[in-house]
N, C-alpha and C positions, 0 to 999 in steps of 0.2 A: 168740503162742506157736504154733509150727508143730505139726501133729499128727504123732505118732510111733506107728506101728502097734504094738500090744502084741505082745511075743514070747510063746512058749509058757509061760514061767514068770511072766509079769507079772500074770496074773489071779489073784492070791493072796487077795484079800479076798472074803468072802461078804457081800453086802448084801441087805437086804429091801426090796422095793418096796412102798410103803404108799399106801393111800387114806384120806383123812380124811373122816369123816362127822360131822355135827353133829346132836344130838338135843335137843329142848327139855327143860328142867329144870322142877321144880316152882316154882322162884322166878322163872320167866319168862326165864331166860337160856338159853344154849346150852352143852352139854357136848361136847367133842371126843372122838372115839374113832378109833382107827387100825386098819385091817384089812390084814393082809399078803396081797398078791396073788401075789407070787412071790419066790423067793430065787435070786439069780444070782451068778456070779463076776464080779469087777470089778478094775480097777486104780484105786487111789485115790492122788491126789497133792495135797499142800497147795499153796496159792498164797501166795507171800511177796512182800513189797515193797509199795511205794506208787506211785501214779501222780500226776504233776504236770502240770497243764494251766495254761499261762500263769503259772507260778510258784506256783499254789495247789494244795494237796494235795486230791485227790478222795476220796470215800468209795467203797470197793469193797464190795459186799455179798457177792459170791461168795468163799468161803473155801477150797473144794476143787474139784478136777476129778475126776470119776468116769467111767471108760471102761468101757462094757459092749458086748456084741454087740447089734446092732440089733434092736429090738422094734417091733411094729406098734401096741402098746397104750400108747403114751407119754402119751396124754391121760387114761388111767384112773388113773394114780398121779402124785402130785406131791411125795411125800416119800420119803426113804430112811432106813434105819436101819443103822448100822454101828458095831461095837464099843461098844454101849450108848449111842450118841448118835444124835440125830435131825437130819436135814438137810432143808431145803426146796429143791426143784429150781426154779431160775430160768430156765434155758435148756437146751434139748436140741438139739445140733448133730449132723447126720449127717456122718460122716467116712469116709475110706478109699475104696479102689476099690469101685465098686458100692454104696457106702454101707452096708457091713457092720458098721460100728461107730457108736456114739453116745457123744458126750461130754456129760456133765451138769455144768453149772455150778451148784454147790450152796452154800447158806449154812448154817453150823452153828447149830442152835437150842438146843443143850444136851443134857442127859441125857434119855434116853427114860423114859417113865413106867413 
């Protein structure tokens, strides 16, 4: 899929960039908590279809592509939240002239807590 630079009206979605932290519980396990680091405007697109390799269907983990303006702190957050759902970021790709955009390949995890 070729990169298409977002137009002025394409950044309609407001997404939260999240960091997951794990804290020990009394029972010896770990409890997840999410901290919002920033809220940004984005273009969100769903991925559809399947991929066949030598006649066998492959499993694709990425379910959406999110385009945001480039940020330097991409290692700080690995989860995003949009419309009450949480997504795990699998890949961050720099795009556009002078790398001013980033495309996030994300996997839907379900409803946010």
